[in-house]
N, C-alpha and C positions, 0 to 999 in steps of 0.2 A: 454743408454737411450738418446733419441733425446733432443737437447737443446731447452728449451721453448722459449727463445727470437728468435731463428731461425724460429720456427713454427709460432710465432706471426707476424714476419716481412716478412715471405716468405711462405704464405699459399699455393699459387699455386704450387710453387716448391716442397713443402712438399707433396702435393697431387699427383703430377706427379711421385715423387720418390716412394711413397707407392704403386701406381698403377703399376709401373714397377716391384716392388717386388711381385706383385699379392696379395697385402694385401686386404682382404675382408672388405667392409664397410669403406673404407678410408675416404670418405666425412663425414660420421656420426662421426667417431672417432675424426677427426680433429675439427669438430664443437663442440664436447663435450669438447675437450681440451681448445679451445678458450673460450667457455662459462664458464667453471669452473675457468679458469684463470681470466676472467673478474670478476666473483663473488669474487674470492680471493682478487683481487686488490681493488675492491670496499669496501669489508669488512675491508681490511687493512687500506685504506685511512680514512674510517669513524672511525675506532678504534683509529687511531692516533689523529684524530680531537677531539674525545670524551675524550681521555686521556689528551690532552692538555687543554681542557676546564675544566676538573676535577682538574688538577693541578693549573690552574689559580684561580678557585673557592676556593681551599684550602688556597691559599695565601690570597685571599680576605676575607675569614672568620676571619683569624687572625687579619687583619687590622680593620675589623668592630668591633670585640670584644674589641680591644684596644681603639677604638673610642666611645665605649659605645652604639653602634648601635645594640642592642640585637635582635630586631625584624628582621632587615635586615640580621643579621648573621644566624638566624634560617632559614630564607628563603633560604639563600645560602647553608646551610647544607642539606636542603631538596632536593635542586637541585643537590647537589653533590651525594646524595644517588641515585637519579634517573640516574645520569651519570654512577655511578658504576654498577648499574643494567644493563644499556645498554652496558657497556664495556664488561661485562661477556657474554651477548648475542652475541656480535660481535666476541668475542674470540672463542665462540663455532661455530659460522658461519664460521669463518676463518679456524678453524681446520677441519670442515667438507668439505669445498671447497678444501683445500689442499689435504685432503685424497682422495676425488673424482678425483682430477686432477692427483694425483700420480697413482691411480688405472688404469686410461686410458693411461697415458704416458708409463707405463711399458708394455703395450700390443702392442705398436708400434714398428715395426722392424727398423733397421737402414736403412737410405736412401742409394741407390746405387750410386757409383761414375759415373760420366758422361760417362766413357768408357764402362760401363756394357751394353751388348747387350740386346735388347728386347727378350722376350721369356718366355715360361711356363715350359718346360720340358728339361731333359738332351739333347734331340735331338736338342735343340735350342742353345746349348753352342757353343762358337766360338773356333775352333782349331787354336791356336796361332802358334804352330810349332810341327813337328814330327822329331824324331831323332833315327837313328839306323836301321839296316836291320831286316826285319821280318824273323825269322828262319824257315827253312823247316825241318820238323821232319822225322825220318825214319819210315818205315811201321811198324805198330803195336805200335806206341807211345801211351802213356797212359796219362790221366788227373792226376793231382797231388793227388787226393784222392785215386787213384789206386796205384800210386807210393809209397805213405806213407805206404800202407799195404804191398806192395811187399818188401820194405826195412825195415819195422818194426821200423819206426822212430817217428811216432805219433800214439797214440791209442785213438780214439774217444769213443770206447766202455768203456774203463776204466774211462775216464772222465765223461761219462754219469753215470756210476756206482757210482762214488765218489760224483758228484755234479749234473749233468744234461747235456742236449744237449747244445753244444756250448762252452764246457769247456774241451779242449783237454789235453792229457798228452803227453809231448814230451819225447822221449826216446833215449838214446845213442847218435848217430850222430845228431839226430833231436834236442836234447837239446843243444848239443855243437854248432850247427850252429846258434841256437837262441842267445846263449851267444856271439858268434863271431860277429853277425850282430849288437847287442847292443853296444859292445865295439868299433867296427868299426865306427858306426854312432856317438858315443860320441867323439871318438878321432878326427874325421873329424870336428866336431863342435868346439872342443877346438882349433884346428889349425886355424879355421876361426874367432877366437876371442870371442867365447862364454864362459860364466862362468858356471861351472856345479853346479846344484842344485839337491838334493834328497829330494823331498817334501813329506808330508803325502799323503796317498791315500784316506783318508776320509776327507770330508769337511763339514762345517756347512752351514746353510741357507744363511748367509750373504755372504759367498764366492760364493755360487751358484748364488746369485743375482748379485754380482759384475761383473761377466763375462758374464751374460745373460743366463745361463742355467735355472735359475728360474726367473719368473714363466713359462717359455716357455717349458721346457723339463722335468718336474717332472716324467712323465710316462716312460721316457727313461732311468732313473737312478735307481740304486738299493738304497734302503733306510733302514737304521738301525733304526727301529721305536723307540726303547726304548731310544736310545741316540740322536735321531733326527739328524743323520749324514748321508751323502750321499757318496757312493763309486764314485770316480771320473770317468767321461767319457773320460778324457784326462788330461795330465799334465798341459795344458794351465791354468786350473782353479786354482790349488794351486800356481803355479809359478807366475801368474799375480797378484793374491791376496796378494802376499808378499808386494805389493805396495799400498794396500788399505789404504786410509786416510793418504797418504804420499805426502809431497812436496819435489820434487827433485831439487837439485841445478845443475847448469851448469856442474860442474866437476863430477857429477854422471851420466851424459848422454853422449852417449846413453847407455841404459841398454840392454845387450845381454846375455840371460840366456838359458841354455839347461838342460834338465832333462829326465831321463828314468823312466817310471812307467808302471805297468800294468794298463790297462784301462778296464772299465766295462760298458757294454751297454745292455739294455734290448730289444732294438728294433729288434733284429734278430727274424724273425718270418715266412717269406714266404717260400714256398717250391720250389724245382726244382734245376736244375744244377747251376743256378746263385748264390745259397747260399750253395752249397755243399762244403764239406771239409773245407778249410781255407778261403773260399770266404767271409764268414760272421760268426763272433764269438761273444759270450757274454763277453769273457775275452781274451785280447790280449795285447802284449807288444808294446810300441811305444816310440820313442825318439822325443821329442818336442823342437822346438826352439821358443823363445819368445823375442820380442824386444819392447822397449818403446822409442819413438822418439819424437823430436820436430815436430810440424805439417808440417813444410816446408820440412822435411827430410823423411817423412814416405813412400812416394811412391817410392823414390829411394831405400829405405830399402826393400820394398816389392820385387822389381826387384832383389835385391841382394839375398834375401832369396830364391826366385824362382831359381836363378842360383845355389845356394848352393845345393838345392834338386836335380836339374838336374845333378850336378857334381857327386852326390852319385850314381845316376842311371847309369851314364856313366861308372863309375868305376866298377859297378856291371855287366856291359856289357848287360844291359837290354834295348831293344827298348822301347821308351816311347813317349808320346805326352803331350803337355801342352794345357789345355783348359781355356778360360776365361768364367766363369759361367754367364749365362743369369740371368735376374732379378728374374724369377720364380723359379730358381734352387739354388739360393744362400741361405746361412745360415741366420738365424734371425738377428744376430748381425753384419754381415759383410757388408762393403761398397764395397769391391772388392775382389774376390777370384779367384786364379788360382788352378785348379786341375791338378795333375800329374797322368797319367795312364800308366801302363806298359802292354805290349802285352803278353797275355797268349796263348802260341802256341798250346797246346792241346785243349784248350777250344775255340780257335779262336775268342777271344774277348779281349777288353781292360778292365783292372782292375784298379780302383782308388786306389792309394797308398799314396797320400798326398794331403792335401789342405793347401794353403798358403794364408792368409787373412790379409787385413788391416781393422781395425775396427774404424779408425779415433778416434773421441772423445766418441763413443757410450759406450764403457766399462769404460773409464776413468771418464765419467760423473757419472756413478753409483758408481765407486770406490772412487771418489773424489781424483783422482790421478793427481797431478798438478806439474808445475814448476814455479819458481818465475822469472819474467822478469821485470826489471826496477821497482822493488818494488811492482809489481802486479803479481797475480797468473794467470796462463792459463792452460787449460786442455791439456794433452799430448795425443799422438796417441799410440795405442797399436796394435801390430801385432803378429801373431804366425803362425807356420806351422809344419806339420809332417815331420820329417827328420830322420828316416821314420817309418811308421807303418809296423810291421814285417810280419803278416800272408800272405798277397797277394804278398809281395816280395818273400817270400819263395815259394809260389805256382808257381810264374813265373820262379824262378830259377830251381825248380824241373822239370817243363814242358819244358822250353826252352833248358835246358842243358842235357836232357836225351839222352843216347846212349844205344845201345844193351848191353854194358858192365857195365853201371851204370850212375849215375848223376854226371856231372862234376861241381866242386865247382868254382865259380869265383876266379880268381887269387888273387884279393885283399883280399879275406876272408881266403885264405889258411893259412897264418901265424897266424890268430886268432883261427881257428878251429883245425889246426893240421892235416888235411887230404885233399886230392885232389879230392876224388871220394866217393860218397855214393854207395855202392854195397852190 
């Protein structure tokens, strides 16, 4: 959530940032925020004045009664009663203004960092770098959805029978390579100084609000209606919410956590080759890295997280590129996002496999996540990234490494999965 003092003191910068994010009706929303904020402050100021006058009158009544000034005391009592009535009215006005202010504030996305490029669509994203050679496949090479049928490693029809579309069943070497990637990603994160967490995969509404999924993405999450719990879209949510309503000391910083979870998303819906096979699923596994940093350290941490993800892709021998997302293609809560995409040789296109983002104080303001500096508290910066999401990584491995004899497993995964070829 945006900081109210910043909006109040930097109206034009706020408007510019919202417009770069392509937020509709930015002017109206900001004017509403400022109007409700003024109503709140006016009500608060008058309430404090009324309460002060009421307290003074209460003391005055005692003195008048002791002095035998009964008529004056009765007049003071009547005035006190009027002040109490007015204080109740002001308390209600204050509560209403605060509620209206909050309702508008939570609809505002985070403001983009100054380095975020202008743009509306993925075509406007900035390519920061590209690494690795684009593979040339043999004649008759297949897309991954044909390879998984050929080698019987994933069964979408069984998943559809058990649950529905977008819930695959991994079989044999398909299941083993899933486990291999998870362990490899976790081990590499531990080597990089991350602390492993295994969080719940169901969250309550407060957790969804804390990291910004609610009220923005209700329609994209699965909801257990009777218990009012949401299935997580990413491990970012429970791992970051470990620190909701927490004040961290210097010796607890920086926080670097990693966790593997299944992830659940309802947004898979369009048709065509771009969502075939493993390209888009309702359930998938992902290893997530999360950091909590002091504000002055967070952008260096973001670069470190980006390099960590790139290192994984290099070890997997996958050609990739890094994008800096434009304002119109960024997530609701992010101030700056790098997307990592791998080349899918049979599909002849780039597949997003990771987003690494700095949220600055947007999440920590909702979470009330702070540190204490010289006796005062300050909001910390939160960051997270996919390191990595499995489905499209597997799709690229299958397509890029296929040969007439089978699919070659990246050398770094062989000790984890116990075989060198899928055939």
